[in-house]
N, C-alpha and C positions, 0 to 999 in steps of 0.2 A: 504494500500500500504506500502510495506517495504521500509523505507528510506535508510537503509544501508545493502545491501545484504551480505556483509562480516560479519557483526555483527550477522545478522539473522542466517546465516549458521554455525556460530561458537558457538551459544548458547549450553551449555551442557545439557539443559533440553528440553524435547519435548514441542514444541509450535505450535499452530494452529492459523491461522488468519481466522476469520469467516466473511461471508458476509450475505446479505439478505437471509431469509429463512433458516438460520442456515446451509448454505452450506460452505464447506471448500474452502477458496480462496487460501491458501498457507499453507505449513507445512515445518518446518525446517528438516534437516537431522536426528536430534535426534528423532523427531516425526515419521519419516519414519521407523527408526529402532525399536522404541518402539511399533508401531502399526503393524510392519512387512508388510507395504504397500509402494509402490513406490509413488512418487509425482504425477505421472500420475493417479494412482488409487485414491489418496486422493483428488486432486483438482476437485471441482464440486460435490463431494459426500456430502450427508446430514450427519451432525455430528452424529445424533442419530442413523443412520444406520451403522455408523462406530465404535462407542464406546457404551458400556453399562454402565449405571450409575444408582445409586439408587435415590429415590425421594428427599432426602435431598440436593443433588447436584443440582437438577433442580431449586429449589428456589434460591440458590446462583447464578446460571447461569442467571436466570431472572433478578436479581439485577444488576449483572455485565453488562448485555446487556442494561438495563434501564439507568444505570449510565455511560455507555460507558467506562468501566474500565476493567482491567485485572482480571482474575480469576485464582488463584493458588490452586492446589489440592496437598496436601502433603501425603495423605494416599492412 
């Protein structure tokens, strides 16, 4: 759950909030622009059906999920 909607929407980088089953619970406007999808199309979609990643990122994602932490991708 987003605590501060104004802060969430003003983030300059794409951000997705994920729920159970790797479903997208929310995306900020930067994520909508980056993925070229509306929030209506993003919310409820399975992350892996929405973005393509290589195997190295999957291990990092699993650690972030296990540790309940953020995952930043710079490349």
